[in-house]
C-alpha positions as semicolon CSV with decimal commas, in nm:
position;residue;x (nm);y (nm);z (nm)
1;M;10,235;8,504;12,622
2;H;9,851;8,654;12,381
3;L;9,753;8,347;12,466
4;V;9,737;8,329;12,795
5;F;9,552;8,663;12,829
6;E;9,325;8,516;12,565
7;L;9,309;8,201;12,843
8;I;9,246;8,387;13,123
9;A;8,966;8,580;12,884
10;S;8,805;8,315;12,835
11;M;8,839;8,157;13,186
12;N;8,693;8,549;13,264
13;E;8,374;8,558;13,055
14;E;8,293;8,191;13,167
15;E;8,252;8,300;13,497
16;S;7,989;8,572;13,394
17;D;7,771;8,341;13,127
18;K;7,797;8,132;13,491
19;T;7,723;8,456;13,724
20;T;7,449;8,510;13,421
21;I;7,318;8,097;13,371
22;K;7,255;8,120;13,745
23;T;7,084;8,449;13,828
24;E;6,837;8,319;13,565
25;N;6,758;8,013;13,704
26;R;6,689;8,161;14,065
27;N;6,472;8,476;13,877
28;R;6,303;8,182;13,662
29;N;6,291;7,934;14,003
30;E;6,112;8,263;14,207
31;E;5,882;8,326;13,942
32;N;5,753;7,945;13,893
33;R;5,727;7,998;14,230
34;R;5,519;8,274;14,229
35;Q;5,228;8,114;13,966
36;I;5,182;7,832;14,172
37;I;5,084;8,092;14,550
38;D;4,949;8,261;14,267
39;F;4,811;7,995;14,104
40;I;4,622;7,835;14,478
41;A;4,527;8,139;14,584
42;D;4,286;8,225;14,221
43;N;4,198;7,849;14,262
44;G;4,151;7,775;14,610
45;I;4,257;7,395;14,722
46;S;4,438;7,251;14,458
47;D;4,602;6,936;14,343
48;S;4,964;6,853;14,206
49;K;4,881;6,738;13,889
50;T;4,607;6,998;13,793
51;I;4,860;7,299;13,968
52;S;5,170;7,109;13,717
53;K;4,914;7,156;13,426
54;A;4,787;7,459;13,479
55;I;5,105;7,616;13,549
56;G;5,297;7,408;13,250
57;L;5,569;7,208;13,472
58;K;5,675;6,877;13,492
59;P;5,489;6,710;13,789
60;S;5,759;6,628;13,877
61;R;5,952;6,996;13,893
62;T;5,567;7,094;14,126
63;R;5,611;6,832;14,339
64;D;6,004;6,965;14,426
65;Y;5,795;7,363;14,417
66;L;5,506;7,255;14,670
67;K;5,727;7,037;14,916
68;Q;5,935;7,426;14,930
69;L;5,673;7,606;14,944
70;V;5,544;7,427;15,238
71;D;5,826;7,367;15,428
72;E;5,847;7,708;15,447
73;G;5,489;7,763;15,621
74;I;5,370;7,934;15,298
75;L;5,148;7,678;15,223
76;E;4,947;7,366;15,353
77;V;4,865;7,072;15,298
78;E;4,555;6,845;15,314
79;G;4,593;6,448;15,306
80;E;4,893;6,207;15,233
81;Y;4,991;6,074;14,914
82;K;4,849;6,039;14,637
83;N;4,591;6,293;14,832
84;R;4,709;6,538;14,861
85;K;4,595;6,876;14,818
86;Y;4,708;7,213;14,899
87;R;4,607;7,565;15,010
88;V;4,775;7,915;15,012
89;K;4,886;7,954;15,449
90;K;4,907;8,324;15,462
91;K;4,787;8,561;15,307
92;F;5,039;8,695;14,962
93;P;5,063;9,001;14,741
94;T;4,993;8,859;14,333
95;F;5,126;8,993;14,067
96;A;4,774;9,167;14,031
97;E;4,824;9,314;14,419
98;N;5,172;9,452;14,284
């Protein structure tokens, strides 16, 4: 019977760990998105490669965030394919303003 309680306890710990990881990932995603917005707001129109280097993200992950931000109407895109440049579409508060 004791083993059953240990098994249930370990399952609850695993679920708790999963929730913590999801929360940490969500927070990291929001932080990355905010850094991208702030970088573009501070530096003007920028391409994904420049943003990627400045923020310290992989280029593919940076492009994923940029696509999300464009789809949400936060950023605007100019140009196509390798010539894409991004700028902030609306006024959003930066960390300095918070």
